[in-house]
C-alpha positions as CSV (number, residue, x, y, z in Angstrom):
1,M,6.2,14.0,-35.1
2,T,8.4,14.1,-32.1
3,S,11.0,11.3,-31.5
4,Y,12.2,10.1,-28.1
5,D,14.6,7.6,-26.7
6,V,11.8,6.4,-24.3
7,I,8.2,7.1,-23.6
8,I,6.6,6.1,-20.4
9,I,2.8,5.6,-20.3
10,G,1.6,6.5,-16.8
11,A,2.9,9.0,-14.3
12,G,2.3,7.1,-11.1
13,P,5.1,6.1,-8.7
14,G,6.5,3.6,-11.2
15,G,6.1,5.8,-14.3
16,Y,7.4,9.2,-12.9
17,V,10.4,7.5,-11.2
18,A,11.2,5.7,-14.4
19,A,11.0,9.0,-16.3
20,I,13.3,10.8,-13.9
21,R,15.9,8.0,-13.9
22,C,15.8,7.7,-17.7
23,A,16.4,11.5,-18.0
24,Q,19.2,11.3,-15.5
25,L,20.8,8.6,-17.6
26,G,20.8,11.0,-20.6
27,L,17.8,9.6,-22.5
28,K,15.3,12.0,-24.3
29,T,12.2,11.2,-22.2
30,A,8.5,11.8,-22.3
31,C,5.8,10.6,-20.0
32,V,2.1,10.2,-21.0
33,E,-0.5,11.1,-18.3
34,G,-4.2,11.8,-18.8
35,R,-4.9,13.1,-15.3
36,E,-4.8,16.8,-14.7
37,T,-2.0,16.2,-12.2
38,L,1.0,13.8,-12.0
39,G,1.5,11.1,-9.4
40,G,-1.1,8.5,-10.4
41,T,-3.5,6.8,-8.1
42,C,-0.9,6.9,-5.2
43,L,-0.5,10.6,-4.9
44,N,-4.0,11.7,-6.1
45,V,-6.5,9.2,-4.7
46,G,-4.5,6.6,-2.8
47,C,-1.4,6.4,-0.5
48,I,-0.9,10.1,0.2
49,P,-4.5,11.4,0.8
50,S,-5.3,8.4,2.9
51,K,-2.2,9.0,5.1
52,A,-3.3,12.6,5.5
53,L,-6.7,11.5,6.8
54,L,-5.0,8.8,9.0
55,H,-2.8,11.5,10.5
56,A,-5.6,14.0,11.1
57,S,-7.9,11.4,12.6
58,H,-5.1,10.0,14.8
59,Q,-4.5,13.5,16.2
60,L,-8.2,13.6,17.1
61,H,-7.9,10.2,18.9
62,E,-4.9,11.5,20.8
63,A,-6.8,14.6,21.9
64,Q,-9.8,12.6,23.0
65,H,-8.0,9.8,24.8
66,N,-4.3,10.7,25.7
67,F,-4.2,14.4,26.1
68,P,-5.8,14.3,29.6
69,K,-3.3,11.6,30.7
70,M,-0.5,14.1,29.9
71,G,-2.0,17.0,31.8
72,L,-3.3,18.6,28.6
73,K,-6.8,19.7,29.6
74,G,-9.6,21.3,27.8
75,K,-12.5,20.5,25.5
76,A,-11.5,17.9,22.8
77,P,-11.6,19.4,19.3
78,S,-14.6,18.9,17.1
79,V,-14.4,17.7,13.5
80,D,-14.7,20.2,10.7
81,W,-14.9,17.6,7.9
82,K,-14.7,20.1,5.0
83,A,-11.6,21.6,6.6
84,M,-10.1,18.1,7.0
85,L,-10.7,17.3,3.4
86,A,-9.2,20.7,2.4
87,Y,-6.1,19.8,4.4
88,K,-6.0,16.4,2.6
89,D,-6.3,18.1,-0.8
90,D,-3.6,20.6,0.0
91,V,-1.2,17.7,0.9
92,V,-2.0,16.1,-2.5
93,G,-1.5,19.4,-4.3
94,Q,1.9,20.0,-2.8
95,N,3.1,16.5,-3.8
96,T,1.7,16.5,-7.4
97,K,3.2,20.0,-8.0
98,G,6.5,18.7,-6.7
99,I,6.6,16.0,-9.4
100,E,5.7,18.6,-12.1
101,F,8.7,20.6,-10.9
102,L,10.9,17.5,-11.1
103,F,9.8,16.9,-14.7
104,K,10.7,20.4,-15.7
105,K,14.0,20.2,-13.8
106,N,14.9,16.9,-15.6
107,K,13.6,18.2,-19.0
108,I,11.0,15.5,-19.3
109,D,8.1,16.2,-21.7
110,W,4.6,15.6,-20.2
111,L,2.4,14.4,-23.0
112,K,-1.0,15.3,-21.7
113,G,-3.7,12.8,-22.6
114,W,-4.4,9.0,-22.6
115,G,-1.9,6.9,-24.5
116,S,-2.1,3.9,-26.8
117,I,0.4,1.9,-28.8
118,P,-0.6,1.6,-32.4
119,E,2.6,-0.3,-33.2
120,P,6.0,-1.0,-31.6
121,G,8.0,2.2,-31.5
122,K,5.0,4.5,-31.6
123,V,2.8,6.0,-28.9
124,K,-0.4,7.9,-29.8
125,V,-1.7,10.6,-27.5
126,G,-4.8,12.3,-28.7
127,D,-4.3,12.9,-32.5
128,E,-0.6,13.0,-32.3
129,V,1.8,10.0,-32.8
130,H,5.2,10.1,-31.2
131,E,8.2,7.9,-32.2
132,T,10.3,6.2,-29.6
133,R,13.0,3.6,-29.3
134,N,11.5,2.2,-26.1
135,I,8.1,2.1,-24.4
136,I,7.5,1.6,-20.7
137,I,4.0,0.7,-19.6
138,A,3.3,2.0,-16.1
139,T,-0.5,2.3,-16.2
140,G,-1.0,1.0,-12.7
141,S,-4.2,-0.6,-11.4
142,Q,-7.9,0.2,-10.6
143,S,-10.3,-0.9,-7.8
144,S,-12.0,-4.3,-8.4
145,S,-15.5,-5.0,-7.2
146,L,-17.6,-8.1,-6.6
147,P,-20.5,-9.6,-8.6
148,G,-23.7,-7.9,-7.5
149,V,-21.9,-4.9,-6.0
150,E,-22.1,-1.8,-8.2
151,V,-19.9,1.1,-7.2
152,D,-21.5,4.5,-7.7
153,E,-18.9,6.5,-5.6
154,K,-21.8,7.9,-3.6
155,I,-23.3,5.2,-1.4
156,V,-21.2,2.3,-2.6
157,V,-17.7,3.6,-2.9
158,S,-14.2,2.5,-3.8
159,S,-11.2,3.9,-2.0
160,T,-11.4,6.9,-4.3
161,G,-15.0,7.8,-3.2
162,A,-14.1,7.1,0.4
163,L,-11.6,9.9,0.4
164,E,-14.2,12.5,-0.5
165,L,-17.5,11.6,1.1
166,P,-19.7,14.7,1.7
167,K,-20.0,13.8,5.4
168,V,-18.8,11.3,7.9
169,P,-21.3,8.3,7.7
170,K,-23.0,7.1,10.8
171,K,-22.7,3.5,9.7
172,L,-19.9,2.3,7.4
173,A,-19.7,-1.2,6.0
174,V,-16.2,-2.2,4.7
175,I,-16.0,-5.2,2.3
176,G,-12.5,-6.6,2.6
177,A,-10.0,-6.6,5.5
178,G,-6.9,-5.9,3.6
179,V,-4.7,-2.8,3.8
180,I,-7.2,-0.3,2.2
181,G,-10.2,-1.6,4.2
182,L,-8.4,-1.4,7.5
183,E,-6.8,2.0,7.0
184,L,-10.0,3.8,5.8
185,G,-12.0,1.8,8.3
186,S,-9.7,3.2,11.0
187,V,-10.1,6.8,9.7
188,Y,-13.9,6.7,9.9
189,A,-14.0,4.8,13.2
190,R,-11.9,7.5,14.8
191,L,-14.2,10.2,13.4
192,G,-17.3,8.5,15.0
193,S,-18.6,6.0,12.4
194,E,-19.9,2.6,13.4
195,V,-17.6,0.5,11.2
196,T,-18.2,-3.2,10.3
197,V,-15.6,-5.0,8.3
198,L,-16.8,-8.0,6.2
199,E,-14.0,-10.4,5.1
200,Y,-14.4,-13.6,3.0
201,L,-11.4,-15.3,4.6
202,N,-11.2,-16.3,8.3
203,H,-8.5,-13.8,9.0
204,V,-7.6,-10.2,8.3
205,T,-4.6,-8.8,6.3
206,P,-4.3,-11.8,3.8
207,G,-0.8,-13.0,3.3
208,M,0.7,-11.6,6.5
209,D,2.2,-13.5,9.4
210,G,-0.5,-15.4,11.3
211,E,0.4,-14.0,14.7
212,V,0.3,-10.5,13.2
213,Q,-3.1,-11.2,11.7
214,K,-4.6,-12.1,15.1
215,T,-2.9,-9.3,16.9
216,V,-3.9,-6.5,14.5
217,Q,-7.5,-7.7,14.5
218,R,-7.6,-7.7,18.3
219,M,-6.1,-4.2,18.5
220,L,-8.5,-2.7,15.9
221,K,-11.5,-4.4,17.6
222,K,-10.5,-2.5,20.8
223,Q,-10.6,0.7,18.8
224,G,-14.2,0.1,17.8
225,L,-14.1,-1.8,14.5
226,T,-16.4,-4.8,14.3
227,F,-15.2,-7.8,12.2
228,V,-17.3,-10.5,10.5
229,L,-15.0,-13.1,9.1
230,G,-15.9,-15.9,6.7
231,A,-18.5,-13.6,5.2
232,A,-19.3,-14.1,1.5
233,V,-21.0,-10.9,0.2
234,Q,-23.8,-11.7,-2.2
235,G,-24.7,-8.2,-3.2
236,V,-25.5,-4.7,-2.1
237,E,-29.0,-3.1,-2.4
238,T,-28.9,0.7,-2.7
239,L,-31.9,2.4,-1.2
240,K,-31.8,5.6,-3.1
241,T,-34.8,7.2,-1.4
242,K,-33.0,6.9,2.0
243,A,-29.5,7.2,0.6
244,K,-28.6,4.0,2.4
245,A,-27.6,0.4,1.5
246,K,-28.1,-3.1,2.6
247,V,-25.3,-5.6,2.3
248,N,-26.3,-9.2,1.9
249,Y,-23.9,-11.8,3.0
250,T,-23.6,-15.5,3.8
251,L,-21.5,-16.9,6.7
252,R,-19.6,-19.7,5.1
253,K,-19.3,-21.8,8.3
254,D,-23.1,-22.5,8.4
255,N,-24.4,-21.0,5.2
256,S,-26.7,-18.6,7.2
257,E,-27.8,-15.5,5.4
258,H,-27.6,-12.0,6.9
259,Q,-28.1,-8.3,6.1
260,L,-26.2,-5.3,7.2
261,D,-27.5,-1.8,7.0
262,A,-25.1,1.0,6.2
263,D,-25.0,4.6,5.1
264,V,-21.9,4.0,3.0
265,V,-20.4,0.8,1.7
266,L,-16.6,0.7,1.0
267,V,-15.6,-1.9,-1.5
268,A,-12.0,-2.8,-0.6
269,T,-11.7,-6.2,-2.3
270,G,-8.4,-5.5,-4.0
271,R,-7.2,-4.0,-7.3
272,R,-6.6,-5.2,-10.9
273,P,-4.2,-4.1,-13.6
274,Y,-5.4,-1.2,-15.7
275,T,-4.4,-1.7,-19.3
276,D,-7.6,-0.6,-21.1
277,G,-7.2,1.3,-24.3
278,L,-3.5,0.5,-24.8
279,G,-4.1,-1.8,-27.8
280,L,-2.1,-4.7,-26.2
281,D,-4.2,-7.4,-27.9
282,A,-3.5,-6.1,-31.4
283,L,0.2,-5.8,-30.6
284,G,0.3,-9.4,-29.4
285,V,1.5,-8.5,-25.8
286,E,0.9,-11.6,-23.6
287,L,-1.2,-11.2,-20.5
288,S,-1.8,-13.6,-17.6
289,K,-5.3,-14.9,-16.7
290,G,-5.5,-12.1,-14.1
291,G,-4.9,-9.5,-16.8
292,Q,-1.3,-8.8,-15.8
293,I,1.3,-8.1,-18.5
294,R,3.8,-10.9,-18.8
295,T,7.4,-9.7,-18.6
296,D,10.9,-11.4,-18.6
297,E,13.6,-10.7,-16.0
298,H,14.4,-7.4,-17.7
299,W,10.7,-6.2,-17.6
300,Q,10.4,-6.6,-21.3
301,T,7.0,-7.8,-22.6
302,S,6.6,-10.4,-25.4
303,V,7.0,-7.6,-27.9
304,K,10.6,-6.3,-28.2
305,G,11.0,-2.6,-27.2
306,I,7.9,-2.6,-25.0
307,H,8.5,-2.9,-21.2
308,A,6.1,-2.9,-18.3
309,I,6.4,-2.3,-14.5
310,G,4.3,-1.8,-11.4
311,D,0.8,-2.8,-10.7
312,A,0.3,-3.7,-14.4
313,I,2.6,-6.7,-14.0
314,A,3.0,-9.6,-11.5
315,G,3.9,-9.0,-7.9
316,P,2.6,-7.0,-4.9
317,M,0.7,-3.9,-5.8
318,L,2.9,-1.5,-3.9
319,A,4.1,2.0,-4.9
320,H,7.6,1.3,-3.7
321,K,7.8,-1.9,-5.7
322,A,6.8,0.1,-8.8
323,E,9.4,2.7,-8.0
324,D,12.1,0.1,-7.7
325,E,11.1,-1.4,-11.0
326,G,11.0,2.1,-12.5
327,M,14.6,2.7,-11.6
328,A,15.7,-0.8,-12.7
329,V,13.9,-0.7,-16.1
330,A,15.4,2.7,-16.8
331,E,18.9,1.2,-16.2
332,V,18.0,-1.6,-18.6
333,V,16.7,0.7,-21.3
334,A,20.0,2.7,-21.0
335,G,22.0,-0.4,-21.5
336,K,22.9,-1.0,-17.9
337,A,22.1,-3.8,-15.4
338,G,18.8,-3.1,-13.6
339,H,18.0,-5.2,-10.5
340,V,15.1,-5.5,-8.0
341,N,15.4,-7.8,-5.0
342,Y,11.8,-9.1,-4.7
343,G,12.7,-10.9,-1.5
344,V,13.2,-7.6,0.3
345,I,10.2,-5.5,-0.4
346,P,8.5,-4.3,2.8
347,G,4.8,-4.0,3.3
348,V,3.2,-1.5,5.7
349,I,-0.4,-0.9,7.0
350,Y,-0.7,2.6,8.4
351,T,-3.3,1.9,11.1
352,H,-2.4,2.7,14.8
353,P,-0.3,0.9,15.7
354,E,1.4,0.5,12.3
355,V,2.0,-2.9,10.9
356,A,5.1,-3.7,8.8
357,S,6.7,-6.8,7.4
358,V,9.5,-8.0,5.1
359,G,10.7,-11.4,4.0
360,K,9.3,-14.7,5.0
361,T,6.4,-15.4,7.4
362,E,6.5,-18.3,9.9
363,E,3.8,-20.1,7.8
364,E,6.0,-19.9,4.6
365,L,9.1,-21.2,6.5
366,K,7.1,-24.1,7.9
367,K,5.8,-24.9,4.4
368,E,9.4,-24.8,3.0
369,G,10.5,-27.1,5.8
370,R,13.2,-24.6,6.8
371,A,14.6,-24.7,10.3
372,Y,14.3,-21.3,11.9
373,K,14.3,-19.5,15.2
374,V,12.1,-16.6,16.5
375,G,13.3,-13.6,18.3
376,K,10.4,-11.6,19.8
377,F,10.2,-8.5,21.9
378,S,7.2,-6.6,23.2
379,F,7.0,-2.8,23.0
380,M,5.8,-2.9,26.6
381,G,9.5,-3.4,27.4
382,N,10.5,-0.3,25.4
383,A,10.7,2.9,27.5
384,R,10.0,5.3,24.7
385,A,6.9,3.4,23.5
386,K,5.5,3.3,27.1
387,A,6.1,7.0,27.5
388,V,3.8,7.8,24.6
389,F,1.0,5.2,25.2
390,A,2.3,3.0,22.4
391,G,3.3,-0.1,24.3
392,D,1.0,-2.4,22.3
393,G,2.6,-4.7,19.8
394,F,5.9,-6.4,19.2
395,V,8.9,-7.0,16.9
396,K,9.3,-10.5,15.6
397,L,12.6,-11.5,13.9
398,L,12.9,-14.8,12.0
399,A,16.4,-16.2,11.5
400,D,17.9,-19.3,10.1
401,K,18.4,-21.8,12.9
402,E,21.9,-22.8,11.8
403,T,23.4,-19.7,10.2
404,D,21.5,-17.0,12.1
405,R,20.8,-15.2,8.8
406,I,17.7,-13.0,8.9
407,L,14.9,-14.4,6.9
408,G,12.1,-12.0,7.7
409,A,10.6,-9.6,10.2
410,H,7.2,-8.6,11.4
411,I,6.5,-5.5,13.5
412,I,3.3,-4.1,15.1
413,G,3.9,-0.9,17.0
414,P,4.9,2.7,16.8
415,A,6.7,3.8,13.6
416,A,6.7,0.2,12.4
417,G,6.8,1.4,8.8
418,D,10.1,3.1,9.5
419,L,11.6,0.5,11.8
420,I,11.3,-2.2,9.2
421,H,13.9,-0.7,7.0
422,E,16.7,-1.5,9.4
423,I,15.8,-5.1,8.7
424,C,15.6,-4.5,5.0
425,V,19.1,-3.1,4.9
426,A,20.4,-6.0,7.0
427,M,18.8,-8.5,4.7
428,E,20.3,-6.8,1.6
429,F,23.7,-7.3,3.1
430,G,22.9,-10.9,4.2
431,A,23.2,-10.0,7.9
432,A,22.7,-12.3,10.8
433,A,20.4,-11.5,13.8
434,E,23.6,-11.2,15.8
435,D,24.8,-8.3,13.6
436,I,21.8,-6.2,14.7
437,A,22.2,-7.4,18.3
438,L,25.8,-6.2,18.4
439,T,24.9,-2.8,16.8
440,C,24.5,0.1,19.3
441,H,21.0,1.6,19.2
442,A,20.3,5.1,20.7
443,H,18.2,5.3,23.9
444,P,15.4,6.0,24.2
445,T,14.1,5.0,20.8
446,Y,11.6,2.6,19.3
447,S,14.4,1.0,17.4
448,E,15.8,-0.5,20.6
449,A,12.9,-3.0,20.3
450,V,14.4,-4.3,17.0
451,R,17.8,-4.8,18.7
452,E,16.0,-6.6,21.6
453,A,14.3,-8.9,19.2
454,A,17.7,-9.7,17.6
455,L,19.1,-10.4,21.1
456,A,16.1,-12.8,21.6
457,C,17.4,-14.8,18.7
458,G,20.5,-15.5,20.8
459,D,20.9,-15.6,24.6
460,G,17.8,-13.5,25.2
461,P,16.7,-9.8,25.3
462,I,17.8,-7.5,28.2
463,H,14.5,-5.8,29.0
464,S,12.2,-8.8,29.0
C-alpha cells in the first residue's frame, strides 16, 4: 500500500493543476485518471479540440470571403475533413503529452484507472488501495441531455460526438444556444452545414449582458446560422434507415408544434457534475439538488480531509475556474491561505467575432439598484480592426457612477478573449475606468478600443 500526502481524483484542468501545485509545495502527490491520456474533458474532447476546429474553419472562411479583398487570388481551398480531424487530434496529442511530461517533471504518480473513496484517507484504484492524508475530488462534468432525447453519438451527439463526425452534415440541428452550441454550430456553418439552433429561452448565451446577447445573435445570423428561440424540444426521432433525425419542438409563445429534419442533432443543453462511482453517499458527502458537491470556503466537503473543486462543485463550469481552485486548494492542503476571487472570472465564447465578459452585467447592476455609468466604443473606430475586416462589435465598460471603479466589462470583437484580461487585472487592483484611460496603449492595436471605452466613462472617446 502506497501512502501519499494528497491524492487528486481526476486529471482535468482542475485536477492536474492541483497536482502540480501540490508537488511544487513539497507534498507527495498522486493523481487518479482513467482515460488513456491526461487533461480531462477540456484537453481531450472539449476546449482544445473545439478551438482547433474553430481555427481551421475560420481560415476557410477567410480564404473564401476576405482573401480576394486583400489581393490574394486563386481558388478557395476545399475541405479535407479527415485531414482536419487529424490536425485536431494532433493538437490534442501535443497538449496531453505535455501534461504527462509535467507530471514526470514534478514527480507526480499517475494512478491509472477509475478511483473511488472507500473511506476517508483511502482511495481505491482497480484492486489497489492507497492511503493519503488529503483527497481532492476533481472529477469534472458530463454532458446533460433532455427527456425524450437519447444521445447515441452517431446521429444525436453530445459535444464529444460532434468533434469526430465521419462527415460534415448537410443539416445540423443544435439544441441549446449556449457556448458549446454556438461554437460548434459556427464550425459546421463555415464548413457548409445548414445550421439551425433551437433555444428554450428567448435569447442566446444565457447569463450574459443583454446587449451582447442581441448583438452576437445578429452577427451569427449574418454568418448563416438560423435561430429558433422560445423552442421547447419535446424529443428527437432517429430514422435509422435514413441515418437522419426529426426534432419535435413546441414554440412557447403560441404552443404551436413543429418538426425539424436534420442529418445530425447536437445536444448542447449544458453539463452536470460527474461524481458516479466515487462512493460519496456511503461517505456522507453532502450534495446539492443539482448533484454538486457542497464545500466550505476552503473547498472542504462535509467530510474532513476530502476536498472538491471545478465542475463537481458550485459555480461556472469553466476550465480556468477549476484551475484557480486547483491552485488554491493545493495551498490550503499545504497549510497556506488559498484564495479565488469569484467576482473576477472571465468568460469567453470563441465564435467570430469572439465574445468575452467579466464582472457584472447591466441587468445585474439594475437589479442591485447600483448607480453605474457605461463607457462604450465600437471596433469600427479602431484602425487595426478595420484593417483586418474585424470592425464589428464593441467594448463596453461598466463603472460605479460615483467612484468610477470598474464593475464589469463586455467585449464582442477581435481577440476579445485576450483583451478581457486587461480588465481582469484592473478589477483585481480595484482600478477606476480613469486608470485605464490614462494608460498608454500601443497603436495600432485592438486594445486601444478598451482604452477608448474607458475614456467614454469620462469626457468621451477620441475616435468616436
